[in-house]
C-alpha positions as YAML, in Angstrom:
chain: A
units: angstrom
residues:
- id: 1
  name: UNK
  ca: [-89.84, -41.76, -133.15]
- id: 2
  name: UNK
  ca: [-93.25, -43.42, -132.99]
- id: 3
  name: UNK
  ca: [-96.19, -42.85, -130.70]
- id: 4
  name: UNK
  ca: [-98.47, -45.53, -129.27]
- id: 5
  name: UNK
  ca: [-101.83, -44.91, -127.62]
- id: 6
  name: UNK
  ca: [-102.44, -47.55, -124.95]
- id: 7
  name: UNK
  ca: [-105.82, -48.04, -123.32]
- id: 8
  name: UNK
  ca: [-105.73, -51.78, -122.67]
- id: 9
  name: UNK
  ca: [-102.07, -52.57, -122.27]
- id: 10
  name: UNK
  ca: [-100.67, -56.04, -122.92]
- id: 11
  name: UNK
  ca: [-96.99, -56.48, -122.32]
- id: 12
  name: UNK
  ca: [-94.36, -58.82, -123.68]
- id: 13
  name: UNK
  ca: [-90.70, -58.71, -124.62]
- id: 14
  name: UNK
  ca: [-91.73, -58.58, -128.28]
- id: 15
  name: UNK
  ca: [-92.51, -55.43, -130.21]
- id: 16
  name: UNK
  ca: [-94.37, -56.33, -133.37]
- id: 17
  name: UNK
  ca: [-93.85, -54.08, -136.38]
- id: 18
  name: UNK
  ca: [-96.89, -53.01, -138.39]
- id: 19
  name: UNK
  ca: [-98.07, -50.18, -140.62]
- id: 20
  name: UNK
  ca: [-100.97, -47.91, -139.81]
- id: 21
  name: UNK
  ca: [-103.64, -46.95, -142.34]
- id: 22
  name: UNK
  ca: [-101.66, -43.78, -143.05]
- id: 23
  name: UNK
  ca: [-98.51, -45.77, -143.77]
- id: 24
  name: UNK
  ca: [-96.67, -44.54, -140.68]
- id: 25
  name: UNK
  ca: [-94.50, -47.03, -138.86]
- id: 26
  name: UNK
  ca: [-95.86, -47.82, -135.42]
- id: 27
  name: UNK
  ca: [-94.91, -50.38, -132.82]
- id: 28
  name: UNK
  ca: [-97.43, -51.96, -130.47]
- id: 29
  name: UNK
  ca: [-96.83, -53.88, -127.30]
- id: 30
  name: UNK
  ca: [-98.47, -57.29, -127.47]
- id: 31
  name: UNK
  ca: [-98.98, -59.91, -124.82]
- id: 32
  name: UNK
  ca: [-97.93, -63.43, -124.00]
- id: 33
  name: UNK
  ca: [-99.84, -65.01, -121.16]
- id: 34
  name: UNK
  ca: [-102.89, -62.81, -121.71]
- id: 35
  name: UNK
  ca: [-102.18, -60.32, -118.93]
- id: 36
  name: UNK
  ca: [-104.17, -57.15, -119.59]
- id: 37
  name: UNK
  ca: [-104.54, -53.94, -117.61]
- id: 38
  name: UNK
  ca: [-106.77, -50.96, -118.23]
- id: 39
  name: UNK
  ca: [-105.41, -47.72, -116.85]
- id: 40
  name: UNK
  ca: [-108.87, -46.67, -115.66]
- id: 41
  name: UNK
  ca: [-109.73, -44.99, -118.94]
- id: 42
  name: UNK
  ca: [-106.55, -42.91, -119.06]
- id: 43
  name: UNK
  ca: [-104.97, -42.91, -122.51]
- id: 44
  name: UNK
  ca: [-101.22, -43.13, -122.28]
- id: 45
  name: UNK
  ca: [-98.96, -41.83, -124.96]
- id: 46
  name: UNK
  ca: [-95.76, -43.82, -125.24]
- id: 47
  name: UNK
  ca: [-92.80, -42.37, -127.08]
- id: 48
  name: UNK
  ca: [-90.34, -44.97, -128.27]
- id: 49
  name: UNK
  ca: [-86.90, -43.74, -129.20]
- id: 50
  name: UNK
  ca: [-84.40, -46.11, -130.76]
- id: 51
  name: UNK
  ca: [-81.35, -46.43, -128.51]
- id: 52
  name: UNK
  ca: [-79.47, -49.36, -130.01]
- id: 53
  name: UNK
  ca: [-79.64, -51.11, -133.35]
- id: 54
  name: UNK
  ca: [-82.66, -53.27, -134.01]
- id: 55
  name: UNK
  ca: [-82.21, -56.95, -134.75]
- id: 56
  name: UNK
  ca: [-84.82, -58.85, -136.72]
- id: 57
  name: UNK
  ca: [-85.29, -62.36, -135.36]
- id: 58
  name: UNK
  ca: [-87.90, -64.79, -136.69]
- id: 59
  name: UNK
  ca: [-89.93, -61.92, -138.07]
- id: 60
  name: UNK
  ca: [-90.19, -60.28, -134.64]
- id: 61
  name: UNK
  ca: [-88.42, -56.99, -134.03]
- id: 62
  name: UNK
  ca: [-86.58, -56.97, -130.71]
- id: 63
  name: UNK
  ca: [-85.20, -53.66, -129.60]
- id: 64
  name: UNK
  ca: [-83.79, -51.73, -126.70]
- id: 65
  name: UNK
  ca: [-85.76, -48.56, -126.17]
- id: 66
  name: UNK
  ca: [-86.10, -45.61, -123.88]
- id: 67
  name: UNK
  ca: [-89.76, -45.20, -122.97]
- id: 68
  name: UNK
  ca: [-91.20, -41.89, -121.85]
- id: 69
  name: UNK
  ca: [-94.79, -41.88, -120.60]
- id: 70
  name: UNK
  ca: [-96.91, -38.77, -120.96]
- id: 71
  name: UNK
  ca: [-100.63, -38.59, -120.29]
- id: 72
  name: UNK
  ca: [-101.19, -36.66, -123.58]
- id: 73
  name: UNK
  ca: [-99.84, -33.27, -124.61]
- id: 74
  name: UNK
  ca: [-102.50, -31.53, -122.53]
- id: 75
  name: UNK
  ca: [-101.45, -33.38, -119.39]
- id: 76
  name: UNK
  ca: [-97.79, -32.94, -120.23]
- id: 77
  name: UNK
  ca: [-98.28, -29.18, -120.28]
- id: 78
  name: UNK
  ca: [-100.28, -29.35, -117.08]
- id: 79
  name: UNK
  ca: [-97.42, -31.16, -115.32]
- id: 80
  name: UNK
  ca: [-95.56, -27.84, -115.21]
- id: 81
  name: UNK
  ca: [-98.57, -25.55, -115.02]
- id: 82
  name: UNK
  ca: [-102.20, -26.49, -114.36]
- id: 83
  name: UNK
  ca: [-104.91, -23.91, -114.70]
- id: 84
  name: UNK
  ca: [-102.30, -21.15, -114.69]
- id: 85
  name: UNK
  ca: [-100.77, -22.46, -111.45]
- id: 86
  name: UNK
  ca: [-97.09, -23.36, -111.28]
- id: 87
  name: UNK
  ca: [-96.61, -26.56, -109.30]
- id: 88
  name: UNK
  ca: [-94.63, -25.97, -106.13]
- id: 89
  name: UNK
  ca: [-93.72, -27.82, -102.96]
- id: 90
  name: UNK
  ca: [-95.94, -25.50, -100.93]
- id: 91
  name: UNK
  ca: [-99.42, -26.75, -99.91]
- id: 92
  name: UNK
  ca: [-102.35, -25.40, -101.93]
- id: 93
  name: UNK
  ca: [-105.85, -25.74, -100.46]
- id: 94
  name: UNK
  ca: [-108.16, -27.66, -102.76]
- id: 95
  name: UNK
  ca: [-111.05, -30.08, -103.12]
- id: 96
  name: UNK
  ca: [-109.86, -33.23, -104.86]
- id: 97
  name: UNK
  ca: [-112.06, -35.83, -106.51]
- id: 98
  name: UNK
  ca: [-110.25, -39.14, -105.97]
- id: 99
  name: UNK
  ca: [-110.86, -42.44, -107.69]
- id: 100
  name: UNK
  ca: [-110.25, -45.68, -105.78]
- id: 101
  name: UNK
  ca: [-109.70, -48.46, -108.33]
- id: 102
  name: UNK
  ca: [-109.94, -51.18, -105.66]
- id: 103
  name: UNK
  ca: [-113.39, -49.92, -104.63]
- id: 104
  name: UNK
  ca: [-114.64, -48.79, -108.04]
- id: 105
  name: UNK
  ca: [-115.80, -45.32, -106.93]
- id: 106
  name: UNK
  ca: [-114.79, -41.66, -106.79]
- id: 107
  name: UNK
  ca: [-115.22, -39.31, -103.82]
- id: 108
  name: UNK
  ca: [-114.25, -35.74, -102.92]
- id: 109
  name: UNK
  ca: [-111.75, -34.88, -100.16]
- id: 110
  name: UNK
  ca: [-110.36, -31.69, -98.67]
- id: 111
  name: UNK
  ca: [-106.63, -31.09, -99.11]
- id: 112
  name: UNK
  ca: [-104.47, -28.52, -97.32]
- id: 113
  name: UNK
  ca: [-101.16, -30.43, -97.21]
- id: 114
  name: UNK
  ca: [-100.09, -30.79, -100.85]
- id: 115
  name: UNK
  ca: [-100.15, -29.10, -104.24]
- id: 116
  name: UNK
  ca: [-102.22, -31.81, -105.88]
- id: 117
  name: UNK
  ca: [-102.45, -32.52, -109.60]
- id: 118
  name: UNK
  ca: [-104.58, -34.86, -111.66]
- id: 119
  name: UNK
  ca: [-103.07, -38.37, -111.61]
- id: 120
  name: UNK
  ca: [-101.34, -38.05, -108.22]
- id: 121
  name: UNK
  ca: [-101.34, -41.10, -105.95]
- id: 122
  name: UNK
  ca: [-102.84, -40.24, -102.55]
- id: 123
  name: UNK
  ca: [-104.11, -41.70, -99.28]
- id: 124
  name: UNK
  ca: [-107.03, -40.30, -97.32]
- id: 125
  name: UNK
  ca: [-108.64, -40.37, -93.89]
- id: 126
  name: UNK
  ca: [-112.01, -41.94, -93.13]
- id: 127
  name: UNK
  ca: [-113.56, -45.20, -94.30]
- id: 128
  name: UNK
  ca: [-111.10, -45.54, -97.20]
- id: 129
  name: UNK
  ca: [-108.00, -44.97, -95.06]
- id: 130
  name: UNK
  ca: [-105.18, -47.18, -96.32]
- id: 131
  name: UNK
  ca: [-106.67, -47.62, -99.80]
- id: 132
  name: UNK
  ca: [-104.57, -46.04, -102.61]
- id: 133
  name: UNK
  ca: [-106.45, -43.49, -104.70]
- id: 134
  name: UNK
  ca: [-105.71, -41.38, -107.77]
- id: 135
  name: UNK
  ca: [-106.68, -37.72, -108.17]
- id: 136
  name: UNK
  ca: [-109.22, -37.27, -110.98]
- id: 137
  name: UNK
  ca: [-109.86, -33.54, -110.64]
- id: 138
  name: UNK
  ca: [-108.80, -30.59, -108.46]
- id: 139
  name: UNK
  ca: [-110.98, -27.57, -107.57]
- id: 140
  name: UNK
  ca: [-109.46, -24.44, -106.04]
- id: 141
  name: UNK
  ca: [-112.66, -22.39, -105.82]
- id: 142
  name: UNK
  ca: [-114.84, -23.44, -102.90]
- id: 143
  name: UNK
  ca: [-116.36, -22.66, -99.52]
- id: 144
  name: UNK
  ca: [-117.08, -25.73, -97.40]
- id: 145
  name: UNK
  ca: [-117.88, -26.94, -93.89]
- id: 146
  name: UNK
  ca: [-114.81, -28.99, -92.92]
- id: 147
  name: UNK
  ca: [-117.04, -31.32, -90.92]
- id: 148
  name: UNK
  ca: [-118.46, -32.60, -94.22]
- id: 149
  name: UNK
  ca: [-115.15, -33.80, -95.63]
- id: 150
  name: UNK
  ca: [-112.43, -36.33, -94.93]
- id: 151
  name: UNK
  ca: [-108.84, -35.33, -95.66]
- id: 152
  name: UNK
  ca: [-106.01, -36.15, -98.05]
- id: 153
  name: UNK
  ca: [-103.25, -37.26, -95.67]
- id: 154
  name: UNK
  ca: [-100.44, -38.51, -97.94]
- id: 155
  name: UNK
  ca: [-99.16, -38.01, -101.50]
- id: 156
  name: UNK
  ca: [-96.18, -40.36, -102.05]
- id: 157
  name: UNK
  ca: [-93.51, -39.39, -104.54]
- id: 158
  name: UNK
  ca: [-93.36, -41.82, -107.46]
- id: 159
  name: UNK
  ca: [-89.76, -42.39, -108.52]
- id: 160
  name: UNK
  ca: [-88.71, -45.39, -110.60]
- id: 161
  name: UNK
  ca: [-84.99, -46.06, -111.03]
- id: 162
  name: UNK
  ca: [-83.08, -48.69, -112.95]
- id: 163
  name: UNK
  ca: [-83.37, -50.53, -116.27]
- id: 164
  name: UNK
  ca: [-86.17, -53.10, -116.69]
- id: 165
  name: UNK
  ca: [-86.92, -56.14, -118.84]
- id: 166
  name: UNK
  ca: [-90.31, -57.92, -119.30]
- id: 167
  name: UNK
  ca: [-90.14, -61.42, -117.77]
- id: 168
  name: UNK
  ca: [-93.34, -63.46, -117.42]
- id: 169
  name: UNK
  ca: [-95.93, -61.02, -116.00]
- id: 170
  name: UNK
  ca: [-93.30, -58.83, -114.32]
- id: 171
  name: UNK
  ca: [-90.95, -55.98, -115.16]
- id: 172
  name: UNK
  ca: [-87.59, -57.15, -113.81]
- id: 173
  name: UNK
  ca: [-84.39, -55.29, -113.00]
- id: 174
  name: UNK
  ca: [-81.02, -56.44, -111.67]
- id: 175
  name: UNK
  ca: [-79.98, -52.82, -111.19]
- id: 176
  name: UNK
  ca: [-79.11, -52.08, -107.53]
- id: 177
  name: UNK
  ca: [-80.93, -48.75, -107.95]
- id: 178
  name: UNK
  ca: [-84.22, -50.40, -108.91]
- id: 179
  name: UNK
  ca: [-87.35, -49.72, -106.85]
- id: 180
  name: UNK
  ca: [-86.52, -50.72, -103.28]
- id: 181
  name: UNK
  ca: [-88.95, -52.25, -100.75]
- id: 182
  name: UNK
  ca: [-89.35, -49.07, -98.69]
- id: 183
  name: UNK
  ca: [-90.22, -47.15, -101.88]
- id: 184
  name: UNK
  ca: [-92.84, -49.67, -102.97]
- id: 185
  name: UNK
  ca: [-94.19, -49.78, -99.42]
- id: 186
  name: UNK
  ca: [-94.86, -46.03, -99.59]
- id: 187
  name: UNK
  ca: [-96.97, -46.60, -102.73]
- id: 188
  name: UNK
  ca: [-99.32, -49.08, -101.08]
- id: 189
  name: UNK
  ca: [-99.36, -48.06, -97.42]
- id: 190
  name: UNK
  ca: [-100.03, -44.61, -95.97]
- id: 191
  name: UNK
  ca: [-97.86, -43.15, -93.23]
- id: 192
  name: UNK
  ca: [-99.10, -43.67, -89.69]
- id: 193
  name: UNK
  ca: [-101.28, -40.85, -88.31]
- id: 194
  name: UNK
  ca: [-99.54, -38.47, -85.95]
- id: 195
  name: UNK
  ca: [-99.05, -40.07, -82.56]
- id: 196
  name: UNK
  ca: [-100.02, -43.58, -83.66]
- id: 197
  name: UNK
  ca: [-97.56, -46.36, -82.86]
- id: 198
  name: UNK
  ca: [-96.66, -48.93, -85.55]
- id: 199
  name: UNK
  ca: [-98.03, -52.46, -85.06]
- id: 200
  name: UNK
  ca: [-95.89, -54.73, -82.91]
- id: 201
  name: UNK
  ca: [-95.06, -58.02, -84.63]
- id: 202
  name: UNK
  ca: [-93.79, -61.02, -82.67]
- id: 203
  name: UNK
  ca: [-92.13, -63.84, -84.62]
- id: 204
  name: UNK
  ca: [-91.49, -67.47, -83.89]
- id: 205
  name: UNK
  ca: [-89.52, -69.80, -86.14]
- id: 206
  name: UNK
  ca: [-89.73, -68.90, -89.82]
- id: 207
  name: UNK
  ca: [-90.51, -71.33, -92.61]
- id: 208
  name: UNK
  ca: [-87.68, -72.87, -94.60]
- id: 209
  name: UNK
  ca: [-87.67, -74.77, -97.89]
- id: 210
  name: UNK
  ca: [-85.60, -76.00, -100.76]
- id: 211
  name: UNK
  ca: [-87.16, -73.77, -103.41]
- id: 212
  name: UNK
  ca: [-87.46, -76.43, -106.10]
- id: 213
  name: UNK
  ca: [-89.45, -78.73, -103.81]
- id: 214
  name: UNK
  ca: [-91.42, -76.44, -101.50]
- id: 215
  name: UNK
  ca: [-94.76, -77.85, -102.71]
- id: 216
  name: UNK
  ca: [-93.76, -81.23, -101.20]
- id: 217
  name: UNK
  ca: [-93.27, -79.77, -97.73]
- id: 218
  name: UNK
  ca: [-95.56, -81.08, -94.98]
- id: 219
  name: UNK
  ca: [-96.63, -77.52, -94.14]
- id: 220
  name: UNK
  ca: [-97.92, -76.92, -97.68]
- id: 221
  name: UNK
  ca: [-101.65, -77.66, -97.55]
- id: 222
  name: UNK
  ca: [-103.00, -78.65, -101.01]
- id: 223
  name: UNK
  ca: [-106.03, -76.39, -100.65]
- id: 224
  name: UNK
  ca: [-103.83, -73.40, -99.72]
- id: 225
  name: UNK
  ca: [-101.51, -74.23, -102.62]
- id: 226
  name: UNK
  ca: [-104.51, -73.98, -104.93]
- id: 227
  name: UNK
  ca: [-105.41, -70.54, -103.56]
- id: 228
  name: UNK
  ca: [-101.80, -69.45, -103.95]
- id: 229
  name: UNK
  ca: [-101.82, -70.50, -107.60]
- id: 230
  name: UNK
  ca: [-105.01, -68.47, -108.06]
- id: 231
  name: UNK
  ca: [-103.18, -65.45, -106.63]
- id: 232
  name: UNK
  ca: [-100.35, -66.06, -109.09]
- id: 233
  name: UNK
  ca: [-102.79, -66.26, -111.99]
- id: 234
  name: UNK
  ca: [-104.25, -62.89, -110.98]
- id: 235
  name: UNK
  ca: [-100.79, -61.32, -110.65]
- id: 236
  name: UNK
  ca: [-101.37, -60.42, -107.00]
- id: 237
  name: UNK
  ca: [-97.70, -60.76, -106.06]
- id: 238
  name: UNK
  ca: [-97.15, -57.15, -107.08]
- id: 239
  name: UNK
  ca: [-93.56, -56.80, -105.91]
- id: 240
  name: UNK
  ca: [-90.71, -59.23, -105.23]
- id: 241
  name: UNK
  ca: [-87.13, -58.26, -104.51]
- id: 242
  name: UNK
  ca: [-84.07, -60.25, -103.44]
- id: 243
  name: UNK
  ca: [-80.91, -58.35, -102.53]
- id: 244
  name: UNK
  ca: [-77.85, -59.58, -100.60]
- id: 245
  name: UNK
  ca: [-79.71, -62.69, -99.46]
- id: 246
  name: UNK
  ca: [-82.71, -60.80, -98.10]
- id: 247
  name: UNK
  ca: [-86.12, -61.02, -99.77]
- id: 248
  name: UNK
  ca: [-89.21, -58.79, -99.57]
- id: 249
  name: UNK
  ca: [-92.53, -59.19, -101.35]
- id: 250
  name: UNK
  ca: [-95.86, -57.37, -101.31]
- id: 251
  name: UNK
  ca: [-99.03, -59.32, -102.04]
- id: 252
  name: UNK
  ca: [-102.39, -57.68, -102.67]
- id: 253
  name: UNK
  ca: [-105.20, -59.55, -100.94]
- id: 254
  name: UNK
  ca: [-108.05, -58.27, -98.79]
- id: 255
  name: UNK
  ca: [-105.33, -55.78, -97.81]
- id: 256
  name: UNK
  ca: [-101.63, -55.45, -98.64]
- id: 257
  name: UNK
  ca: [-99.43, -58.06, -96.96]
- id: 258
  name: UNK
  ca: [-95.65, -57.96, -96.68]
- id: 259
  name: UNK
  ca: [-93.65, -61.19, -96.90]
- id: 260
  name: UNK
  ca: [-90.03, -61.38, -95.72]
- id: 261
  name: UNK
  ca: [-87.50, -64.17, -96.15]
- id: 262
  name: UNK
  ca: [-83.87, -65.13, -96.68]
- id: 263
  name: UNK
  ca: [-82.74, -66.73, -99.94]
- id: 264
  name: UNK
  ca: [-79.39, -68.24, -100.87]
- id: 265
  name: UNK
  ca: [-78.17, -71.14, -103.04]
- id: 266
  name: UNK
  ca: [-81.71, -72.21, -103.86]
- id: 267
  name: UNK
  ca: [-82.86, -72.36, -100.23]
- id: 268
  name: UNK
  ca: [-85.49, -70.19, -98.54]
- id: 269
  name: UNK
  ca: [-85.31, -69.59, -94.80]
- id: 270
  name: UNK
  ca: [-86.81, -67.33, -92.11]
- id: 271
  name: UNK
  ca: [-89.96, -66.78, -94.18]
- id: 272
  name: UNK
  ca: [-92.76, -64.78, -92.56]
- id: 273
  name: UNK
  ca: [-96.02, -63.19, -93.66]
- id: 274
  name: UNK
  ca: [-97.80, -60.61, -91.52]
- id: 275
  name: UNK
  ca: [-101.28, -61.95, -92.28]
- id: 276
  name: UNK
  ca: [-103.20, -63.54, -89.36]
- id: 277
  name: UNK
  ca: [-103.44, -67.05, -90.89]
- id: 278
  name: UNK
  ca: [-101.92, -69.52, -88.36]
- id: 279
  name: UNK
  ca: [-99.95, -71.60, -90.84]
- id: 280
  name: UNK
  ca: [-98.17, -71.54, -94.18]
- id: 281
  name: UNK
  ca: [-100.44, -69.03, -95.91]
- id: 282
  name: UNK
  ca: [-101.36, -68.44, -99.55]
- id: 283
  name: UNK
  ca: [-99.32, -65.21, -99.58]
- id: 284
  name: UNK
  ca: [-96.11, -67.06, -98.66]
- id: 285
  name: UNK
  ca: [-96.84, -69.80, -101.18]
- id: 286
  name: UNK
  ca: [-97.69, -67.35, -103.98]
- id: 287
  name: UNK
  ca: [-94.36, -65.61, -103.36]
- id: 288
  name: UNK
  ca: [-92.57, -68.99, -103.52]
- id: 289
  name: UNK
  ca: [-94.22, -69.85, -106.84]
- id: 290
  name: UNK
  ca: [-93.16, -66.48, -108.27]
- id: 291
  name: UNK
  ca: [-89.66, -66.77, -106.85]
- id: 292
  name: UNK
  ca: [-89.15, -70.23, -108.34]
- id: 293
  name: UNK
  ca: [-90.36, -69.15, -111.78]
- id: 294
  name: UNK
  ca: [-88.26, -65.99, -111.85]
- id: 295
  name: UNK
  ca: [-85.08, -67.63, -110.58]
- id: 296
  name: UNK
  ca: [-85.54, -70.32, -113.22]
- id: 297
  name: UNK
  ca: [-85.94, -67.72, -115.97]
- id: 298
  name: UNK
  ca: [-83.17, -65.39, -114.80]
- id: 299
  name: UNK
  ca: [-80.65, -67.96, -113.53]
- id: 300
  name: UNK
  ca: [-79.68, -65.58, -110.75]
- id: 301
  name: UNK
  ca: [-80.77, -64.82, -107.18]
- id: 302
  name: UNK
  ca: [-80.64, -61.02, -106.99]
- id: 303
  name: UNK
  ca: [-83.33, -59.00, -108.77]
- id: 304
  name: UNK
  ca: [-86.36, -56.76, -108.35]
- id: 305
  name: UNK
  ca: [-89.64, -57.73, -110.05]
- id: 306
  name: UNK
  ca: [-92.78, -55.58, -110.22]
- id: 307
  name: UNK
  ca: [-96.13, -56.64, -111.63]
- id: 308
  name: UNK
  ca: [-96.26, -55.21, -115.16]
- id: 309
  name: UNK
  ca: [-99.63, -53.54, -114.83]
- id: 310
  name: UNK
  ca: [-98.75, -51.90, -111.54]
- id: 311
  name: UNK
  ca: [-95.33, -50.88, -112.87]
- id: 312
  name: UNK
  ca: [-96.71, -49.05, -115.90]
- id: 313
  name: UNK
  ca: [-99.49, -47.45, -113.88]
- id: 314
  name: UNK
  ca: [-96.87, -45.95, -111.53]
- id: 315
  name: UNK
  ca: [-94.65, -44.98, -114.46]
- id: 316
  name: UNK
  ca: [-97.51, -43.15, -116.15]
- id: 317
  name: UNK
  ca: [-98.09, -41.14, -112.96]
- id: 318
  name: UNK
  ca: [-94.41, -40.26, -112.54]
- id: 319
  name: UNK
  ca: [-93.97, -39.04, -116.13]
- id: 320
  name: UNK
  ca: [-90.40, -40.40, -116.05]
- id: 321
  name: UNK
  ca: [-88.31, -41.86, -118.85]
- id: 322
  name: UNK
  ca: [-86.76, -45.25, -118.12]
- id: 323
  name: UNK
  ca: [-84.82, -47.85, -120.09]
- id: 324
  name: UNK
  ca: [-86.66, -51.03, -121.14]
- id: 325
  name: UNK
  ca: [-84.44, -53.80, -122.50]
- id: 326
  name: UNK
  ca: [-86.79, -55.92, -124.57]
- id: 327
  name: UNK
  ca: [-83.97, -58.33, -125.43]
- id: 328
  name: UNK
  ca: [-83.03, -58.89, -121.78]
- id: 329
  name: UNK
  ca: [-79.74, -57.03, -121.94]
- id: 330
  name: UNK
  ca: [-80.41, -55.32, -118.62]
- id: 331
  name: UNK
  ca: [-80.46, -58.67, -116.82]
- id: 332
  name: UNK
  ca: [-76.91, -59.62, -117.72]
...
């Protein structure tokens, strides 16, 4: 077993073999396409255990591994017991310092709904309502005026199921138990406040295209196509899933937008985005670019794809072990 410390993580299907200064064998994940994510200064310890035999191809070691992500031994111990406290399902009053990566700041909130731990994904009330945050520190010893603090209102469970393979800038699974749209939605959108009604969407005719030639469609404005390509270059199509002919995607823009569509035999129909743009928007087009590339690579129309950086960030929080098929075996 080898251990890798990742601060800036670059992902590819290839695991390059090298020796450390001490002569120990270590494997590092290296990138194609230059995609790089920093886990906000959190060092991740990745344990790679050999599951199947390793084949050496063109000097590059390809292997099928089981990856377990632990945020160091100290954090691993704290997962069961932090500060002498056993984690339970019962609420524990606390003050939580929460970092908001999208906003680049950390703020303190009062919590009386959850037993929070460092690294938890949360949503809060106040000016940053709807923005995902991550707990940096938890304080149980305090006396405060509640009027001075906004609240932690949601702490979604992070569960990742299925076997995944790196494809382009995504982690892709054809497993029917892979992360489903409602699960991903809970990671990026807080529950509605008590008594608040969900937004009411009214739809007209959806967009339809032959996937291979959607850029030639009269509704595809060249300027909007350019913005969509910029979104693709930034990896902002964070989630894309097609199951039983139905497609769902989540695109990160000024806020999170959900895109829905039907897909069968290379044709897209009934495509809608919930953004207010009165035409074929950059979110729809970015999803189409991603869909065309992935279908071309996978040669199949049912899969779940999650942006690699977002996938490993969520995996590091969950502390789960999952199967990663670097040779693409999980896609067959």
